[in-house]
Structures are given as C-alpha cells and as structure tokens.
C-alpha positions as CSV (number, residue, x, y, z in Angstrom):
1,M,-14.4,-16.0,-5.5
2,S,-11.8,-15.9,-8.5
3,K,-8.9,-18.1,-7.7
4,L,-5.4,-15.8,-7.0
5,S,-3.5,-15.1,-10.7
6,P,-0.8,-18.3,-10.6
7,I,1.1,-15.9,-12.4
8,A,0.7,-12.9,-9.5
9,T,1.3,-15.9,-7.1
10,L,4.7,-16.9,-8.5
11,L,6.0,-13.0,-8.9
12,V,5.1,-12.9,-5.0
13,C,6.6,-16.4,-4.1
14,L,10.7,-16.2,-6.0
15,S,10.8,-12.4,-5.6
16,V,9.2,-11.1,-2.1
17,G,11.8,-14.8,-1.6
18,A,15.1,-13.0,-3.2
19,L,14.8,-10.4,0.0
20,A,15.4,-13.6,2.5
21,Q,16.8,-16.6,3.2
22,G,14.8,-19.2,0.9
23,P,11.0,-18.2,-0.3
24,P,9.0,-17.2,2.6
25,A,5.7,-18.8,3.4
26,L,2.5,-17.4,2.0
27,D,-0.6,-16.9,3.2
28,T,-4.5,-15.6,2.3
29,F,-5.9,-13.2,3.2
30,D,-10.1,-13.5,1.7
31,S,-12.0,-10.1,2.7
32,P,-15.2,-11.6,4.7
33,D,-17.7,-10.1,1.8
34,G,-15.5,-12.5,-0.7
35,T,-15.1,-9.2,-2.6
36,F,-11.3,-9.2,-3.1
37,Q,-8.2,-11.1,-1.9
38,F,-4.6,-11.0,-1.5
39,V,-1.1,-13.0,-0.7
40,Y,1.5,-11.4,1.0
41,P,4.2,-13.5,3.3
42,E,3.3,-15.1,6.8
43,T,6.5,-12.6,8.4
44,Y,4.7,-9.8,7.4
45,E,1.8,-8.5,10.0
46,L,-1.7,-8.6,8.8
47,L,-4.2,-6.3,11.0
48,V,-7.6,-6.4,10.5
49,G,-10.7,-4.8,12.7
50,E,-9.5,-3.0,16.0
51,R,-6.2,-4.3,15.2
52,I,-5.9,-1.5,13.1
53,L,-6.4,1.0,15.2
54,G,-4.7,-0.5,18.0
55,A,-1.1,-2.4,16.6
56,T,1.9,-1.0,15.7
57,Q,2.6,0.0,12.0
58,G,6.2,0.5,12.7
59,R,8.7,2.2,15.2
60,A,7.6,6.0,16.3
61,T,6.0,7.7,13.6
62,I,3.6,10.2,13.4
63,L,2.7,9.2,9.8
64,P,0.6,6.0,9.8
65,V,0.8,3.6,7.4
66,C,-2.6,2.5,7.6
67,D,-5.6,3.9,8.2
68,F,-7.7,2.5,10.9
69,S,-11.0,4.9,10.1
70,T,-11.0,3.6,5.9
71,A,-8.5,0.3,6.1
72,L,-10.1,-3.7,6.0
73,A,-7.2,-5.2,6.0
74,C,-3.2,-3.7,6.2
75,V,0.1,-5.5,6.3
76,I,2.7,-4.4,7.8
77,Y,6.2,-4.7,6.0
78,P,8.9,-6.0,8.8
79,I,11.6,-3.3,10.4
80,E,15.0,-5.1,11.8
81,S,16.0,-3.1,14.6
82,E,19.1,-1.6,13.1
83,R,19.1,1.6,13.1
84,E,21.6,1.9,10.0
85,T,17.8,2.3,7.7
86,R,15.9,5.5,7.8
87,L,12.8,3.7,7.3
88,E,9.8,4.0,9.9
89,A,7.6,2.4,8.8
90,A,5.2,0.6,5.2
91,G,2.3,-1.0,5.6
92,F,0.0,-2.4,2.2
93,S,-3.9,-1.6,2.7
94,V,-7.5,-2.2,1.0
95,D,-9.7,0.5,2.2
96,T,-13.3,1.5,1.6
97,L,-13.9,5.2,0.9
98,P,-17.0,7.2,1.4
99,L,-17.8,8.0,-1.5
100,N,-20.6,7.6,-3.9
101,T,-20.9,7.8,-7.6
102,E,-17.7,6.1,-9.8
103,S,-16.5,9.8,-11.1
104,D,-15.7,11.1,-7.8
105,C,-13.6,7.6,-7.2
106,L,-11.3,7.9,-9.6
107,A,-11.2,11.6,-10.0
108,F,-9.8,11.6,-6.7
109,A,-12.6,13.9,-5.5
110,D,-11.7,13.9,-1.8
111,Q,-7.5,13.9,-2.4
112,A,-8.5,16.9,-5.2
113,A,-9.8,19.2,-3.0
114,Q,-7.4,18.0,0.2
115,S,-4.7,18.6,-2.1
116,R,-2.8,22.1,-2.7
117,D,-1.8,21.2,-6.1
118,S,-4.0,22.4,-9.2
119,Q,-4.3,18.8,-10.4
120,L,-3.0,15.4,-9.7
121,L,-1.6,13.1,-11.9
122,L,-3.6,10.4,-12.5
123,K,-2.6,6.9,-14.5
124,P,-4.8,4.0,-15.9
125,V,-2.8,1.0,-14.4
126,S,-3.8,-2.7,-14.9
127,I,-3.7,-5.4,-12.3
128,N,-4.8,-8.4,-12.6
129,S,-7.2,-8.2,-15.4
130,R,-8.7,-4.8,-13.1
131,L,-8.4,-1.4,-14.3
132,F,-7.5,1.2,-11.5
133,R,-6.9,4.9,-11.4
134,H,-3.2,5.4,-10.2
135,A,-2.3,8.5,-8.0
136,S,0.8,9.2,-5.4
137,S,1.4,11.8,-3.2
138,L,4.8,13.2,-1.3
139,K,4.0,15.1,2.3
140,K,5.8,15.4,4.7
141,L,5.5,16.3,8.7
142,A,7.6,17.5,12.1
143,G,10.8,14.5,10.8
144,D,9.3,12.6,8.7
145,M,8.1,12.2,5.0
146,Q,5.6,9.9,3.8
147,S,5.2,8.5,0.1
148,A,2.6,7.1,-1.0
149,D,0.7,5.1,-4.2
150,F,-3.2,5.0,-4.3
151,Y,-5.1,2.6,-6.4
152,R,-9.2,2.9,-6.7
153,I,-11.7,1.1,-8.5
154,F,-15.5,1.2,-8.1
155,M,-17.0,-1.8,-7.6
156,R,-20.9,-3.1,-6.3
157,Q,-21.1,0.6,-5.7
158,K,-18.3,1.2,-3.2
159,C,-15.4,3.0,-4.1
160,Y,-12.1,0.8,-2.8
161,E,-8.6,2.1,-2.9
162,L,-5.1,0.1,-3.0
163,R,-2.2,1.7,-0.5
164,V,1.0,1.0,-1.0
165,E,2.6,3.8,2.7
166,V,6.2,3.9,3.2
167,A,7.7,7.0,6.0
168,I,10.9,7.8,6.3
169,S,12.7,9.9,9.3
170,D,13.4,13.4,6.9
171,D,16.8,15.2,7.6
172,P,17.2,18.7,6.9
173,A,18.7,18.1,3.7
174,P,15.9,18.4,0.3
175,P,14.1,15.1,0.4
176,K,16.2,12.9,-0.9
177,V,13.7,10.9,-4.3
178,S,15.0,10.4,-7.4
179,P,13.0,11.8,-10.7
180,S,11.9,7.4,-10.1
181,N,10.5,8.3,-7.1
182,S,12.9,6.9,-5.2
183,F,14.1,7.0,-2.2
184,A,17.7,7.6,-1.1
185,D,17.5,5.4,1.5
186,P,17.7,1.3,-0.1
187,K,15.9,-0.9,2.7
188,A,12.7,1.8,2.1
189,N,12.8,0.6,-1.5
190,T,13.5,-2.8,-0.4
191,A,10.3,-2.3,1.6
192,R,8.1,-0.8,-1.6
193,E,8.7,-3.0,-4.0
194,S,8.3,-5.8,-1.5
195,L,4.6,-4.7,-0.9
196,R,4.3,-3.9,-4.5
197,L,4.2,-7.2,-4.6
198,I,1.5,-7.4,-3.0
199,L,-0.4,-4.8,-4.9
200,S,0.4,-6.8,-8.0
201,S,-1.6,-10.0,-6.1
202,V,-5.0,-8.2,-5.5
203,V,-7.6,-10.2,-7.3
204,F,-11.0,-8.6,-7.2
205,G,-13.9,-11.3,-7.6
206,K,-16.4,-10.8,-10.7
207,E,-18.6,-7.5,-9.7
C-alpha cells in the first residue's frame, strides 16, 4: 500500500485546521484488505462495521449520510448543539457497489435506473493520480434536503464509490442552492468543504 500523498495530508492539516483552533490531530484509516486509506480529524467520528447501522449520524434526519448496506467506512462531521444552523448531518464514506463490470460502474447504471432525469451529468475527476467518474444529486424528503457527490472507480473487479453527503432541514421556500452547488447555510458549506478535504486524501494502492 502506498503512503498518503504529502500534498493531500498537508491540505487536510492546513485547511481543516483553519476551521478550528489550530491544526487538528489527524488519524488514518486503512482498509483491512489494504486497498485504500485516508486521513481524517480525530474529532470526527469514524464508523465501520455494525456501527454504521447503529451509531448516530447527526441530528434527527431521515436522510442518512452513510449507507450501512454498502459503506466500508464512514466519517461523520461533528455538529454543534446550537440550533441556528439547518445542518442535520454530513458524512464522507467509501462504499462498494454490486456492479460487476467497469462500464456499469463508471456509467452509474444503477443511479440512472433510479433517476427521473434522462441522464446524469458525469465527468472525470483525478484524486491522487487515480481517475474517478463524478456525479451529483439533490433530493428532498419530508422536510429534509440532501446534496450528494459520488466518485467512482473500478479496481480489483469491484466498484468503489467515494461519497460526500450533506443533509439540511428544508423550508417551504424553494431549495436554496446556488448554481455553484452552495448551500444558503454557511455551516452546511463548511461541513461539505471539510469532508471534501478528507476525500482529497484518499489513496488507492496498486491494482
């Protein structure tokens, strides 16, 4: 397994640290099979195994930010007790999906079948010298709205998906998301940017 990119680690140290008082202590998650690793602040909660199903993922939200049926590891963004934010939950996860071919994986065949849109907007994204296919979604359900970004790669005959998901409480007005995919709630934007820094630290080993 290759070591974490020094640049990615530095970005996490500096940028995530800017959100708190001084640089945070970091921890590293290594997948049991040695396929991937990432770094995350120790103050964020790491969920693996049965804890993905049983642990609290945020405030009372009906849109979980980790899928216990597919997630290998999930990091939950810590939410403060104050109520002036609409942020309900935010998480980064690495998942494996039951797609057996590279074409189905990278074409988001499962998402396309479930989506009401005629087609998903897909684009290539490089993360630490690995090429991923990116897609995003926005969904609303019973007073909650969730933004999700998906990054897929097909390795070792498996479809891996990196996810950054943020759920906020909705209001009667139309969804307040700008063309740049930015929330009207500053703390929701801060949470998403913090999780994207964890995303930028992900390193996959050799195939």
